[in-house]
PDBQT receptor file of N, H, CA, C and O in Angstrom, charges set to zero:
ATOM      1  N   MET A   1     118.279  69.184 137.335  1.00  0.00    +0.000 N 
ATOM      2  CA  MET A   1     118.654  68.226 136.575  1.00  0.00    +0.000 C 
ATOM      3  C   MET A   1     120.319  68.316 137.048  1.00  0.00    +0.000 C 
ATOM      4  O   MET A   1     121.061  69.296 136.981  1.00  0.00    +0.000 OA
ATOM      5  N   ASP A   2     120.583  67.098 137.488  1.00  0.00    +0.000 N 
ATOM      6  H   ASP A   2     119.981  66.302 137.543  1.00  0.00    +0.000 HD
ATOM      7  CA  ASP A   2     122.050  66.658 137.620  1.00  0.00    +0.000 C 
ATOM      8  C   ASP A   2     122.697  66.901 136.399  1.00  0.00    +0.000 C 
ATOM      9  O   ASP A   2     121.961  67.173 135.450  1.00  0.00    +0.000 OA
ATOM     10  N   ASN A   3     124.148  66.856 136.170  1.00  0.00    +0.000 N 
ATOM     11  H   ASN A   3     124.746  66.634 136.941  1.00  0.00    +0.000 HD
ATOM     12  CA  ASN A   3     124.980  66.261 134.988  1.00  0.00    +0.000 C 
ATOM     13  C   ASN A   3     126.270  66.074 135.364  1.00  0.00    +0.000 C 
ATOM     14  O   ASN A   3     126.668  66.487 136.453  1.00  0.00    +0.000 OA
ATOM     15  N   GLN A   4     127.150  65.358 134.406  1.00  0.00    +0.000 N 
ATOM     16  H   GLN A   4     126.826  65.023 133.521  1.00  0.00    +0.000 HD
ATOM     17  CA  GLN A   4     128.346  64.793 134.218  1.00  0.00    +0.000 C 
ATOM     18  C   GLN A   4     129.194  65.755 133.770  1.00  0.00    +0.000 C 
ATOM     19  O   GLN A   4     130.385  65.478 133.909  1.00  0.00    +0.000 OA
ATOM     20  N   ILE A   5     128.960  66.707 133.318  1.00  0.00    +0.000 N 
ATOM     21  H   ILE A   5     127.993  66.932 133.205  1.00  0.00    +0.000 HD
ATOM     22  CA  ILE A   5     129.619  67.669 132.617  1.00  0.00    +0.000 C 
ATOM     23  C   ILE A   5     131.196  68.019 133.371  1.00  0.00    +0.000 C 
ATOM     24  O   ILE A   5     132.195  67.928 132.656  1.00  0.00    +0.000 OA
ATOM     25  N   LYS A   6     131.307  68.316 134.465  1.00  0.00    +0.000 N 
ATOM     26  H   LYS A   6     130.496  68.390 135.045  1.00  0.00    +0.000 HD
ATOM     27  CA  LYS A   6     132.528  68.702 135.284  1.00  0.00    +0.000 C 
ATOM     28  C   LYS A   6     133.286  67.211 134.992  1.00  0.00    +0.000 C 
ATOM     29  O   LYS A   6     134.303  67.260 134.300  1.00  0.00    +0.000 OA
ATOM     30  N   GLU A   7     132.874  66.001 135.446  1.00  0.00    +0.000 N 
ATOM     31  H   GLU A   7     132.047  65.961 136.008  1.00  0.00    +0.000 HD
ATOM     32  CA  GLU A   7     133.768  64.966 135.255  1.00  0.00    +0.000 C 
ATOM     33  C   GLU A   7     134.080  64.565 134.092  1.00  0.00    +0.000 C 
ATOM     34  O   GLU A   7     135.243  64.194 133.937  1.00  0.00    +0.000 OA
ATOM     35  N   LEU A   8     133.184  64.521 132.986  1.00  0.00    +0.000 N 
ATOM     36  H   LEU A   8     132.239  64.822 133.113  1.00  0.00    +0.000 HD
ATOM     37  CA  LEU A   8     133.822  64.487 131.565  1.00  0.00    +0.000 C 
ATOM     38  C   LEU A   8     134.673  65.081 130.988  1.00  0.00    +0.000 C 
ATOM     39  O   LEU A   8     135.560  64.689 130.230  1.00  0.00    +0.000 OA
ATOM     40  N   ARG A   9     134.347  66.263 131.431  1.00  0.00    +0.000 N 
ATOM     41  H   ARG A   9     133.627  66.582 132.047  1.00  0.00    +0.000 HD
ATOM     42  CA  ARG A   9     135.388  67.499 130.753  1.00  0.00    +0.000 C 
ATOM     43  C   ARG A   9     136.690  67.498 131.473  1.00  0.00    +0.000 C 
ATOM     44  O   ARG A   9     137.715  67.920 130.937  1.00  0.00    +0.000 OA
ATOM     45  N   LYS A  10     136.653  66.976 132.816  1.00  0.00    +0.000 N 
ATOM     46  H   LYS A  10     135.821  66.633 133.252  1.00  0.00    +0.000 HD
ATOM     47  CA  LYS A  10     138.016  66.999 133.193  1.00  0.00    +0.000 C 
ATOM     48  C   LYS A  10     138.653  65.754 132.779  1.00  0.00    +0.000 C 
ATOM     49  O   LYS A  10     139.875  65.628 132.852  1.00  0.00    +0.000 OA
ATOM     50  N   SER A  11     137.824  64.747 132.310  1.00  0.00    +0.000 N 
ATOM     51  H   SER A  11     136.831  64.849 132.251  1.00  0.00    +0.000 HD
ATOM     52  CA  SER A  11     138.524  63.555 131.950  1.00  0.00    +0.000 C 
ATOM     53  C   SER A  11     139.196  63.578 130.497  1.00  0.00    +0.000 C 
ATOM     54  O   SER A  11     140.080  62.819 130.102  1.00  0.00    +0.000 OA
ATOM     55  N   LYS A  12     138.583  64.612 129.794  1.00  0.00    +0.000 N 
ATOM     56  H   LYS A  12     137.865  65.229 130.115  1.00  0.00    +0.000 HD
ATOM     57  CA  LYS A  12     139.365  64.906 128.553  1.00  0.00    +0.000 C 
ATOM     58  C   LYS A  12     140.477  65.994 128.651  1.00  0.00    +0.000 C 
ATOM     59  O   LYS A  12     141.229  66.224 127.705  1.00  0.00    +0.000 OA
ATOM     60  N   LYS A  13     140.533  66.546 129.649  1.00  0.00    +0.000 N 
ATOM     61  H   LYS A  13     139.922  66.359 130.418  1.00  0.00    +0.000 HD
ATOM     62  CA  LYS A  13     141.557  67.733 129.975  1.00  0.00    +0.000 C 
ATOM     63  C   LYS A  13     141.060  68.750 129.384  1.00  0.00    +0.000 C 
ATOM     64  O   LYS A  13     141.781  69.366 128.599  1.00  0.00    +0.000 OA
ATOM     65  N   LEU A  14     139.832  69.137 129.593  1.00  0.00    +0.000 N 
ATOM     66  H   LEU A  14     139.247  68.636 130.230  1.00  0.00    +0.000 HD
ATOM     67  CA  LEU A  14     139.142  70.563 129.072  1.00  0.00    +0.000 C 
ATOM     68  C   LEU A  14     139.132  71.562 130.469  1.00  0.00    +0.000 C 
ATOM     69  O   LEU A  14     138.819  71.263 131.621  1.00  0.00    +0.000 OA
ATOM     70  N   SER A  15     139.582  72.817 129.925  1.00  0.00    +0.000 N 
ATOM     71  H   SER A  15     139.837  73.060 128.989  1.00  0.00    +0.000 HD
ATOM     72  CA  SER A  15     139.183  73.683 131.010  1.00  0.00    +0.000 C 
ATOM     73  C   SER A  15     137.648  74.403 130.622  1.00  0.00    +0.000 C 
ATOM     74  O   SER A  15     137.082  74.427 129.529  1.00  0.00    +0.000 OA
ATOM     75  N   GLN A  16     137.318  74.831 131.608  1.00  0.00    +0.000 N 
ATOM     76  H   GLN A  16     137.778  74.812 132.496  1.00  0.00    +0.000 HD
ATOM     77  CA  GLN A  16     135.826  75.445 131.330  1.00  0.00    +0.000 C 
ATOM     78  C   GLN A  16     135.824  76.382 129.999  1.00  0.00    +0.000 C 
ATOM     79  O   GLN A  16     134.946  76.624 129.170  1.00  0.00    +0.000 OA
ATOM     80  N   GLU A  17     136.793  76.687 130.102  1.00  0.00    +0.000 N 
ATOM     81  H   GLU A  17     137.506  76.490 130.775  1.00  0.00    +0.000 HD
ATOM     82  CA  GLU A  17     137.060  78.167 128.809  1.00  0.00    +0.000 C 
ATOM     83  C   GLU A  17     137.136  77.003 127.593  1.00  0.00    +0.000 C 
ATOM     84  O   GLU A  17     136.307  77.113 126.689  1.00  0.00    +0.000 OA
ATOM     85  N   ASP A  18     137.892  76.133 127.549  1.00  0.00    +0.000 N 
ATOM     86  H   ASP A  18     138.565  76.043 128.283  1.00  0.00    +0.000 HD
ATOM     87  CA  ASP A  18     138.021  75.190 126.427  1.00  0.00    +0.000 C 
ATOM     88  C   ASP A  18     136.708  74.751 125.819  1.00  0.00    +0.000 C 
ATOM     89  O   ASP A  18     136.478  74.817 124.612  1.00  0.00    +0.000 OA
ATOM     90  N   LEU A  19     135.801  74.265 126.792  1.00  0.00    +0.000 N 
ATOM     91  H   LEU A  19     135.989  74.210 127.773  1.00  0.00    +0.000 HD
ATOM     92  CA  LEU A  19     134.566  73.929 126.319  1.00  0.00    +0.000 C 
ATOM     93  C   LEU A  19     133.645  74.924 125.784  1.00  0.00    +0.000 C 
ATOM     94  O   LEU A  19     132.839  74.807 124.862  1.00  0.00    +0.000 OA
ATOM     95  N   ALA A  20     133.977  76.187 126.722  1.00  0.00    +0.000 N 
ATOM     96  H   ALA A  20     134.632  76.283 127.471  1.00  0.00    +0.000 HD
ATOM     97  CA  ALA A  20     133.055  77.240 126.413  1.00  0.00    +0.000 C 
ATOM     98  C   ALA A  20     133.015  77.434 124.941  1.00  0.00    +0.000 C 
ATOM     99  O   ALA A  20     132.062  77.519 124.166  1.00  0.00    +0.000 OA
ATOM    100  N   LYS A  21     134.637  77.493 124.714  1.00  0.00    +0.000 N 
ATOM    101  H   LYS A  21     135.410  77.424 125.344  1.00  0.00    +0.000 HD
ATOM    102  CA  LYS A  21     134.838  77.994 122.998  1.00  0.00    +0.000 C 
ATOM    103  C   LYS A  21     134.164  76.929 122.059  1.00  0.00    +0.000 C 
ATOM    104  O   LYS A  21     133.514  77.296 121.080  1.00  0.00    +0.000 OA
ATOM    105  N   THR A  22     134.329  75.629 122.371  1.00  0.00    +0.000 N 
ATOM    106  H   THR A  22     134.858  75.332 123.166  1.00  0.00    +0.000 HD
ATOM    107  CA  THR A  22     133.691  75.028 121.305  1.00  0.00    +0.000 C 
ATOM    108  C   THR A  22     132.353  74.806 121.113  1.00  0.00    +0.000 C 
ATOM    109  O   THR A  22     131.896  74.183 120.155  1.00  0.00    +0.000 OA
ATOM    110  N   CYS A  23     131.650  75.347 122.083  1.00  0.00    +0.000 N 
ATOM    111  H   CYS A  23     132.021  75.853 122.861  1.00  0.00    +0.000 HD
ATOM    112  CA  CYS A  23     130.055  75.456 122.442  1.00  0.00    +0.000 C 
ATOM    113  C   CYS A  23     129.959  76.811 121.847  1.00  0.00    +0.000 C 
ATOM    114  O   CYS A  23     128.948  76.912 121.152  1.00  0.00    +0.000 OA
ATOM    115  N   GLU A  24     130.579  77.733 121.889  1.00  0.00    +0.000 N 
ATOM    116  H   GLU A  24     131.400  77.651 122.454  1.00  0.00    +0.000 HD
ATOM    117  CA  GLU A  24     130.337  79.092 121.901  1.00  0.00    +0.000 C 
ATOM    118  C   GLU A  24     129.460  80.100 122.682  1.00  0.00    +0.000 C 
ATOM    119  O   GLU A  24     128.738  80.977 122.208  1.00  0.00    +0.000 OA
ATOM    120  N   VAL A  25     129.644  79.832 123.789  1.00  0.00    +0.000 N 
ATOM    121  H   VAL A  25     130.230  79.119 124.173  1.00  0.00    +0.000 HD
ATOM    122  CA  VAL A  25     129.271  80.419 125.103  1.00  0.00    +0.000 C 
ATOM    123  C   VAL A  25     130.247  80.520 126.108  1.00  0.00    +0.000 C 
ATOM    124  O   VAL A  25     131.297  79.878 126.132  1.00  0.00    +0.000 OA
ATOM    125  N   SER A  26     129.888  81.315 126.908  1.00  0.00    +0.000 N 
ATOM    126  H   SER A  26     129.035  81.837 126.889  1.00  0.00    +0.000 HD
ATOM    127  CA  SER A  26     130.927  81.737 128.070  1.00  0.00    +0.000 C 
ATOM    128  C   SER A  26     131.561  80.945 128.959  1.00  0.00    +0.000 C 
ATOM    129  O   SER A  26     130.916  79.910 129.126  1.00  0.00    +0.000 OA
ATOM    130  N   ARG A  27     132.573  80.990 129.617  1.00  0.00    +0.000 N 
ATOM    131  H   ARG A  27     133.097  81.831 129.481  1.00  0.00    +0.000 HD
ATOM    132  CA  ARG A  27     132.937  80.178 130.597  1.00  0.00    +0.000 C 
ATOM    133  C   ARG A  27     132.106  80.272 131.588  1.00  0.00    +0.000 C 
ATOM    134  O   ARG A  27     131.764  79.222 132.133  1.00  0.00    +0.000 OA
ATOM    135  N   GLN A  28     131.595  81.499 132.054  1.00  0.00    +0.000 N 
ATOM    136  H   GLN A  28     131.874  82.352 131.611  1.00  0.00    +0.000 HD
ATOM    137  CA  GLN A  28     130.650  81.418 133.127  1.00  0.00    +0.000 C 
ATOM    138  C   GLN A  28     129.225  80.551 132.765  1.00  0.00    +0.000 C 
ATOM    139  O   GLN A  28     128.729  80.044 133.771  1.00  0.00    +0.000 OA
ATOM    140  N   THR A  29     128.617  80.342 131.720  1.00  0.00    +0.000 N 
ATOM    141  H   THR A  29     129.019  80.754 130.903  1.00  0.00    +0.000 HD
ATOM    142  CA  THR A  29     127.735  79.637 131.166  1.00  0.00    +0.000 C 
ATOM    143  C   THR A  29     128.271  78.288 131.557  1.00  0.00    +0.000 C 
ATOM    144  O   THR A  29     127.588  77.706 132.401  1.00  0.00    +0.000 OA
ATOM    145  N   ILE A  30     129.103  77.805 131.225  1.00  0.00    +0.000 N 
ATOM    146  H   ILE A  30     129.658  78.278 130.540  1.00  0.00    +0.000 HD
ATOM    147  CA  ILE A  30     129.644  76.103 131.643  1.00  0.00    +0.000 C 
ATOM    148  C   ILE A  30     129.640  76.309 132.748  1.00  0.00    +0.000 C 
ATOM    149  O   ILE A  30     128.760  75.596 133.228  1.00  0.00    +0.000 OA
ATOM    150  N   ASN A  31     130.320  77.137 133.841  1.00  0.00    +0.000 N 
ATOM    151  H   ASN A  31     131.035  77.716 133.450  1.00  0.00    +0.000 HD
ATOM    152  CA  ASN A  31     130.219  77.050 135.263  1.00  0.00    +0.000 C 
ATOM    153  C   ASN A  31     128.950  76.775 135.945  1.00  0.00    +0.000 C 
ATOM    154  O   ASN A  31     128.769  75.911 136.803  1.00  0.00    +0.000 OA
ATOM    155  N   ALA A  32     128.149  77.544 135.505  1.00  0.00    +0.000 N 
ATOM    156  H   ALA A  32     128.296  78.246 134.808  1.00  0.00    +0.000 HD
ATOM    157  CA  ALA A  32     126.752  77.734 135.873  1.00  0.00    +0.000 C 
ATOM    158  C   ALA A  32     126.024  76.545 135.524  1.00  0.00    +0.000 C 
ATOM    159  O   ALA A  32     125.125  76.185 136.284  1.00  0.00    +0.000 OA
ATOM    160  N   ILE A  33     126.267  75.909 134.530  1.00  0.00    +0.000 N 
ATOM    161  H   ILE A  33     126.997  76.201 133.913  1.00  0.00    +0.000 HD
ATOM    162  CA  ILE A  33     125.595  74.422 133.985  1.00  0.00    +0.000 C 
ATOM    163  C   ILE A  33     126.121  73.379 135.035  1.00  0.00    +0.000 C 
ATOM    164  O   ILE A  33     125.414  72.592 135.665  1.00  0.00    +0.000 OA
ATOM    165  N   GLU A  34     127.787  73.541 135.128  1.00  0.00    +0.000 N 
ATOM    166  H   GLU A  34     128.360  74.180 134.616  1.00  0.00    +0.000 HD
ATOM    167  CA  GLU A  34     128.289  72.228 136.011  1.00  0.00    +0.000 C 
ATOM    168  C   GLU A  34     127.707  72.502 137.506  1.00  0.00    +0.000 C 
ATOM    169  O   GLU A  34     127.688  71.473 138.181  1.00  0.00    +0.000 OA
ATOM    170  N   ASN A  35     127.353  73.360 137.995  1.00  0.00    +0.000 N 
ATOM    171  H   ASN A  35     127.368  74.196 137.446  1.00  0.00    +0.000 HD
ATOM    172  CA  ASN A  35     127.121  73.649 139.423  1.00  0.00    +0.000 C 
ATOM    173  C   ASN A  35     125.413  73.747 139.450  1.00  0.00    +0.000 C 
ATOM    174  O   ASN A  35     124.932  74.219 140.480  1.00  0.00    +0.000 OA
ATOM    175  N   ASN A  36     124.653  73.404 138.572  1.00  0.00    +0.000 N 
ATOM    176  H   ASN A  36     125.044  73.021 137.735  1.00  0.00    +0.000 HD
ATOM    177  CA  ASN A  36     123.301  73.176 138.770  1.00  0.00    +0.000 C 
ATOM    178  C   ASN A  36     122.409  74.392 138.808  1.00  0.00    +0.000 C 
ATOM    179  O   ASN A  36     121.244  74.364 139.204  1.00  0.00    +0.000 OA
ATOM    180  N   LYS A  37     123.162  75.669 138.281  1.00  0.00    +0.000 N 
ATOM    181  H   LYS A  37     124.108  75.692 137.958  1.00  0.00    +0.000 HD
ATOM    182  CA  LYS A  37     122.544  76.706 138.666  1.00  0.00    +0.000 C 
ATOM    183  C   LYS A  37     121.807  77.263 137.326  1.00  0.00    +0.000 C 
ATOM    184  O   LYS A  37     121.132  78.284 137.465  1.00  0.00    +0.000 OA
ATOM    185  N   TYR A  38     121.886  76.676 136.060  1.00  0.00    +0.000 N 
ATOM    186  H   TYR A  38     122.434  75.847 135.947  1.00  0.00    +0.000 HD
ATOM    187  CA  TYR A  38     121.410  76.901 134.819  1.00  0.00    +0.000 C 
ATOM    188  C   TYR A  38     121.163  75.733 134.179  1.00  0.00    +0.000 C 
ATOM    189  O   TYR A  38     121.943  74.786 134.281  1.00  0.00    +0.000 OA
ATOM    190  N   ASP A  39     120.003  75.675 133.422  1.00  0.00    +0.000 N 
ATOM    191  H   ASP A  39     119.369  76.444 133.339  1.00  0.00    +0.000 HD
ATOM    192  CA  ASP A  39     119.814  74.673 132.566  1.00  0.00    +0.000 C 
ATOM    193  C   ASP A  39     120.081  74.931 131.170  1.00  0.00    +0.000 C 
ATOM    194  O   ASP A  39     119.710  76.011 130.711  1.00  0.00    +0.000 OA
ATOM    195  N   PRO A  40     120.657  74.117 130.448  1.00  0.00    +0.000 N 
ATOM    196  CA  PRO A  40     121.249  74.634 128.876  1.00  0.00    +0.000 C 
ATOM    197  C   PRO A  40     119.722  74.714 128.134  1.00  0.00    +0.000 C 
ATOM    198  O   PRO A  40     118.626  74.322 128.537  1.00  0.00    +0.000 OA
ATOM    199  N   SER A  41     120.050  75.268 127.107  1.00  0.00    +0.000 N 
ATOM    200  H   SER A  41     120.940  75.587 126.780  1.00  0.00    +0.000 HD
ATOM    201  CA  SER A  41     119.069  74.843 125.891  1.00  0.00    +0.000 C 
ATOM    202  C   SER A  41     119.109  73.352 125.483  1.00  0.00    +0.000 C 
ATOM    203  O   SER A  41     119.973  72.526 125.777  1.00  0.00    +0.000 OA
ATOM    204  N   LEU A  42     118.016  73.188 124.758  1.00  0.00    +0.000 N 
ATOM    205  H   LEU A  42     117.314  73.860 124.519  1.00  0.00    +0.000 HD
ATOM    206  CA  LEU A  42     118.561  71.856 124.113  1.00  0.00    +0.000 C 
ATOM    207  C   LEU A  42     119.553  71.797 123.001  1.00  0.00    +0.000 C 
ATOM    208  O   LEU A  42     120.296  70.823 122.880  1.00  0.00    +0.000 OA
ATOM    209  N   ALA A  43     119.579  72.685 122.289  1.00  0.00    +0.000 N 
ATOM    210  H   ALA A  43     118.976  73.476 122.388  1.00  0.00    +0.000 HD
ATOM    211  CA  ALA A  43     120.550  73.001 121.323  1.00  0.00    +0.000 C 
ATOM    212  C   ALA A  43     122.019  72.839 121.737  1.00  0.00    +0.000 C 
ATOM    213  O   ALA A  43     122.897  72.281 121.079  1.00  0.00    +0.000 OA
ATOM    214  N   LEU A  44     122.153  73.502 123.108  1.00  0.00    +0.000 N 
ATOM    215  H   LEU A  44     121.440  73.955 123.642  1.00  0.00    +0.000 HD
ATOM    216  CA  LEU A  44     123.456  73.624 123.723  1.00  0.00    +0.000 C 
ATOM    217  C   LEU A  44     123.683  72.192 124.423  1.00  0.00    +0.000 C 
ATOM    218  O   LEU A  44     124.709  71.522 124.303  1.00  0.00    +0.000 OA
ATOM    219  N   ALA A  45     122.643  71.868 125.111  1.00  0.00    +0.000 N 
ATOM    220  H   ALA A  45     121.810  72.412 125.209  1.00  0.00    +0.000 HD
ATOM    221  CA  ALA A  45     122.759  70.312 125.466  1.00  0.00    +0.000 C 
ATOM    222  C   ALA A  45     123.647  69.269 124.294  1.00  0.00    +0.000 C 
ATOM    223  O   ALA A  45     124.654  68.565 124.371  1.00  0.00    +0.000 OA
ATOM    224  N   PHE A  46     122.851  69.549 123.419  1.00  0.00    +0.000 N 
ATOM    225  H   PHE A  46     122.034  70.121 123.357  1.00  0.00    +0.000 HD
ATOM    226  CA  PHE A  46     123.560  68.544 122.243  1.00  0.00    +0.000 C 
ATOM    227  C   PHE A  46     124.633  68.646 121.879  1.00  0.00    +0.000 C 
ATOM    228  O   PHE A  46     125.256  67.670 121.461  1.00  0.00    +0.000 OA
ATOM    229  N   GLN A  47     125.378  70.417 121.966  1.00  0.00    +0.000 N 
ATOM    230  H   GLN A  47     124.871  71.210 122.306  1.00  0.00    +0.000 HD
ATOM    231  CA  GLN A  47     126.657  70.808 121.747  1.00  0.00    +0.000 C 
ATOM    232  C   GLN A  47     127.620  70.124 122.539  1.00  0.00    +0.000 C 
ATOM    233  O   GLN A  47     128.640  69.528 122.195  1.00  0.00    +0.000 OA
ATOM    234  N   LEU A  48     126.971  70.368 123.985  1.00  0.00    +0.000 N 
ATOM    235  H   LEU A  48     126.142  70.852 124.265  1.00  0.00    +0.000 HD
ATOM    236  CA  LEU A  48     127.968  69.695 124.994  1.00  0.00    +0.000 C 
ATOM    237  C   LEU A  48     128.103  68.112 125.115  1.00  0.00    +0.000 C 
ATOM    238  O   LEU A  48     129.070  67.500 125.568  1.00  0.00    +0.000 OA
ATOM    239  N   ALA A  49     127.002  67.624 124.646  1.00  0.00    +0.000 N 
ATOM    240  H   ALA A  49     126.216  68.121 124.278  1.00  0.00    +0.000 HD
ATOM    241  CA  ALA A  49     127.239  65.989 124.299  1.00  0.00    +0.000 C 
ATOM    242  C   ALA A  49     127.781  65.866 123.424  1.00  0.00    +0.000 C 
ATOM    243  O   ALA A  49     128.446  64.843 123.586  1.00  0.00    +0.000 OA
ATOM    244  N   GLU A  50     128.016  66.368 122.257  1.00  0.00    +0.000 N 
ATOM    245  H   GLU A  50     127.476  67.200 122.125  1.00  0.00    +0.000 HD
ATOM    246  CA  GLU A  50     128.793  66.184 121.116  1.00  0.00    +0.000 C 
ATOM    247  C   GLU A  50     130.446  66.279 121.645  1.00  0.00    +0.000 C 
ATOM    248  O   GLU A  50     131.259  65.356 121.632  1.00  0.00    +0.000 OA
ATOM    249  N   ASN A  51     130.653  67.615 122.082  1.00  0.00    +0.000 N 
ATOM    250  H   ASN A  51     129.992  68.365 122.092  1.00  0.00    +0.000 HD
ATOM    251  CA  ASN A  51     131.902  67.761 122.346  1.00  0.00    +0.000 C 
ATOM    252  C   ASN A  51     132.422  66.889 123.285  1.00  0.00    +0.000 C 
ATOM    253  O   ASN A  51     133.534  66.381 123.145  1.00  0.00    +0.000 OA
ATOM    254  N   LEU A  52     131.760  66.696 124.158  1.00  0.00    +0.000 N 
ATOM    255  H   LEU A  52     130.856  67.109 124.272  1.00  0.00    +0.000 HD
ATOM    256  CA  LEU A  52     132.271  65.643 125.354  1.00  0.00    +0.000 C 
ATOM    257  C   LEU A  52     132.399  63.843 124.852  1.00  0.00    +0.000 C 
ATOM    258  O   LEU A  52     133.075  62.937 125.339  1.00  0.00    +0.000 OA
ATOM    259  N   GLU A  53     131.545  63.856 123.823  1.00  0.00    +0.000 N 
ATOM    260  H   GLU A  53     130.997  64.592 123.428  1.00  0.00    +0.000 HD
ATOM    261  CA  GLU A  53     131.602  62.753 122.988  1.00  0.00    +0.000 C 
ATOM    262  C   GLU A  53     130.914  61.758 123.790  1.00  0.00    +0.000 C 
ATOM    263  O   GLU A  53     131.505  60.712 124.058  1.00  0.00    +0.000 OA
ATOM    264  N   VAL A  54     129.796  61.953 124.180  1.00  0.00    +0.000 N 
ATOM    265  H   VAL A  54     129.316  62.803 123.962  1.00  0.00    +0.000 HD
ATOM    266  CA  VAL A  54     128.708  61.107 125.013  1.00  0.00    +0.000 C 
ATOM    267  C   VAL A  54     127.327  61.708 124.474  1.00  0.00    +0.000 C 
ATOM    268  O   VAL A  54     127.202  62.779 123.879  1.00  0.00    +0.000 OA
ATOM    269  N   SER A  55     126.253  60.744 124.825  1.00  0.00    +0.000 N 
ATOM    270  H   SER A  55     126.354  59.874 125.308  1.00  0.00    +0.000 HD
ATOM    271  CA  SER A  55     125.149  60.840 124.632  1.00  0.00    +0.000 C 
ATOM    272  C   SER A  55     124.495  61.726 125.757  1.00  0.00    +0.000 C 
ATOM    273  O   SER A  55     124.905  61.902 126.904  1.00  0.00    +0.000 OA
ATOM    274  N   ILE A  56     123.241  62.300 125.070  1.00  0.00    +0.000 N 
ATOM    275  H   ILE A  56     122.908  62.156 124.138  1.00  0.00    +0.000 HD
ATOM    276  CA  ILE A  56     122.451  63.294 126.256  1.00  0.00    +0.000 C 
ATOM    277  C   ILE A  56     122.223  62.397 127.562  1.00  0.00    +0.000 C 
ATOM    278  O   ILE A  56     122.354  62.889 128.683  1.00  0.00    +0.000 OA
ATOM    279  N   ASP A  57     121.867  61.027 127.359  1.00  0.00    +0.000 N 
ATOM    280  H   ASP A  57     121.761  60.627 126.449  1.00  0.00    +0.000 HD
ATOM    281  CA  ASP A  57     121.382  60.391 128.586  1.00  0.00    +0.000 C 
ATOM    282  C   ASP A  57     122.642  60.366 129.443  1.00  0.00    +0.000 C 
ATOM    283  O   ASP A  57     122.560  60.507 130.664  1.00  0.00    +0.000 OA
ATOM    284  N   GLU A  58     123.968  60.165 128.735  1.00  0.00    +0.000 N 
ATOM    285  H   GLU A  58     124.035  60.050 127.744  1.00  0.00    +0.000 HD
ATOM    286  CA  GLU A  58     124.988  60.032 129.781  1.00  0.00    +0.000 C 
ATOM    287  C   GLU A  58     125.336  61.304 130.653  1.00  0.00    +0.000 C 
ATOM    288  O   GLU A  58     125.619  61.154 131.841  1.00  0.00    +0.000 OA
ATOM    289  N   LEU A  59     125.318  62.360 130.158  1.00  0.00    +0.000 N 
ATOM    290  H   LEU A  59     125.088  62.482 129.192  1.00  0.00    +0.000 HD
ATOM    291  CA  LEU A  59     125.531  63.628 130.282  1.00  0.00    +0.000 C 
ATOM    292  C   LEU A  59     124.763  64.266 131.312  1.00  0.00    +0.000 C 
ATOM    293  O   LEU A  59     125.360  64.895 132.185  1.00  0.00    +0.000 OA
ATOM    294  N   PHE A  60     123.360  64.171 131.318  1.00  0.00    +0.000 N 
ATOM    295  H   PHE A  60     122.874  63.659 130.609  1.00  0.00    +0.000 HD
ATOM    296  CA  PHE A  60     122.473  64.723 132.121  1.00  0.00    +0.000 C 
ATOM    297  C   PHE A  60     121.639  63.392 132.822  1.00  0.00    +0.000 C 
ATOM    298  O   PHE A  60     121.338  62.323 132.292  1.00  0.00    +0.000 OA
ATOM    299  N   ILE A  61     121.388  63.873 134.200  1.00  0.00    +0.000 N 
ATOM    300  H   ILE A  61     121.633  64.742 134.630  1.00  0.00    +0.000 HD
ATOM    301  CA  ILE A  61     120.605  62.696 135.164  1.00  0.00    +0.000 C 
ATOM    302  C   ILE A  61     119.526  63.431 135.632  1.00  0.00    +0.000 C 
ATOM    303  O   ILE A  61     119.592  64.138 136.637  1.00  0.00    +0.000 OA
ATOM    304  N   TYR A  62     118.256  63.256 134.753  1.00  0.00    +0.000 N 
ATOM    305  H   TYR A  62     118.203  62.682 133.936  1.00  0.00    +0.000 HD
ATOM    306  CA  TYR A  62     117.008  63.572 135.282  1.00  0.00    +0.000 C 
ATOM    307  C   TYR A  62     116.313  62.829 136.761  1.00  0.00    +0.000 C 
ATOM    308  O   TYR A  62     116.078  61.622 136.822  1.00  0.00    +0.000 OA
ATOM    309  N   GLN A  63     116.109  63.576 137.639  1.00  0.00    +0.000 N 
ATOM    310  H   GLN A  63     116.300  64.557 137.589  1.00  0.00    +0.000 HD
ATOM    311  CA  GLN A  63     115.308  62.961 138.665  1.00  0.00    +0.000 C 
ATOM    312  C   GLN A  63     114.060  63.520 138.682  1.00  0.00    +0.000 C 
ATOM    313  O   GLN A  63     113.906  64.740 138.738  1.00  0.00    +0.000 OA
ATOM    314  N   SER A  64     113.045  62.643 138.632  1.00  0.00    +0.000 N 
ATOM    315  H   SER A  64     113.170  61.652 138.587  1.00  0.00    +0.000 HD
ATOM    316  CA  SER A  64     111.688  63.153 138.822  1.00  0.00    +0.000 C 
ATOM    317  C   SER A  64     111.277  63.658 140.242  1.00  0.00    +0.000 C 
ATOM    318  O   SER A  64     111.678  63.099 141.263  1.00  0.00    +0.000 OA
ATOM    319  N   ARG A  65     110.400  64.817 140.251  1.00  0.00    +0.000 N 
ATOM    320  H   ARG A  65     110.074  65.271 139.422  1.00  0.00    +0.000 HD
ATOM    321  CA  ARG A  65     110.109  65.130 141.155  1.00  0.00    +0.000 C 
ATOM    322  C   ARG A  65     108.623  65.176 141.627  1.00  0.00    +0.000 C 
ATOM    323  O   ARG A  65     107.883  66.148 141.479  1.00  0.00    +0.000 OA
ATOM    324  N   ARG A  66     108.243  63.845 142.288  1.00  0.00    +0.000 N 
ATOM    325  H   ARG A  66     108.844  63.054 142.408  1.00  0.00    +0.000 HD
ATOM    326  CA  ARG A  66     107.154  63.198 142.576  1.00  0.00    +0.000 C 
ATOM    327  C   ARG A  66     106.374  63.873 143.736  1.00  0.00    +0.000 C 
ATOM    328  O   ARG A  66     106.800  64.005 144.884  1.00  0.00    +0.000 OA
ATOM    329  N   ILE A  67     105.243  64.256 143.296  1.00  0.00    +0.000 N 
ATOM    330  H   ILE A  67     104.897  64.149 142.363  1.00  0.00    +0.000 HD
ATOM    331  CA  ILE A  67     104.316  64.783 144.299  1.00  0.00    +0.000 C 
ATOM    332  C   ILE A  67     103.434  63.953 144.951  1.00  0.00    +0.000 C 
ATOM    333  O   ILE A  67     102.598  63.333 144.294  1.00  0.00    +0.000 OA
ATOM    334  N   SER A  68     103.510  63.834 146.335  1.00  0.00    +0.000 N 
ATOM    335  H   SER A  68     104.190  64.338 146.868  1.00  0.00    +0.000 HD
ATOM    336  CA  SER A  68     102.564  62.804 146.729  1.00  0.00    +0.000 C 
ATOM    337  C   SER A  68     101.538  63.612 147.482  1.00  0.00    +0.000 C 
ATOM    338  O   SER A  68     100.557  63.057 147.977  1.00  0.00    +0.000 OA
TER     339      SER A  68
C-alpha cells in the first residue's frame, strides 16, 4: 500500500523523529512505513492521519492486485 506520509510530513516541516514522537513509535518505524516496507496497524494509521491533519483516504493509496 502506497502512502503520502513523507510528502505530508515534509509539508508540515516535521522530521521523522518529530512524527515518531507524536505517534509514540520509533523513527525507524516511520521510515519503514514511508518506504513501504511496513504497513502500520489500524490504530497507528489513524494516529498518523490525525497528526498530519488528513483523512486515512488522503494518507494511504490502496492499489488492488487483481488476479486474472
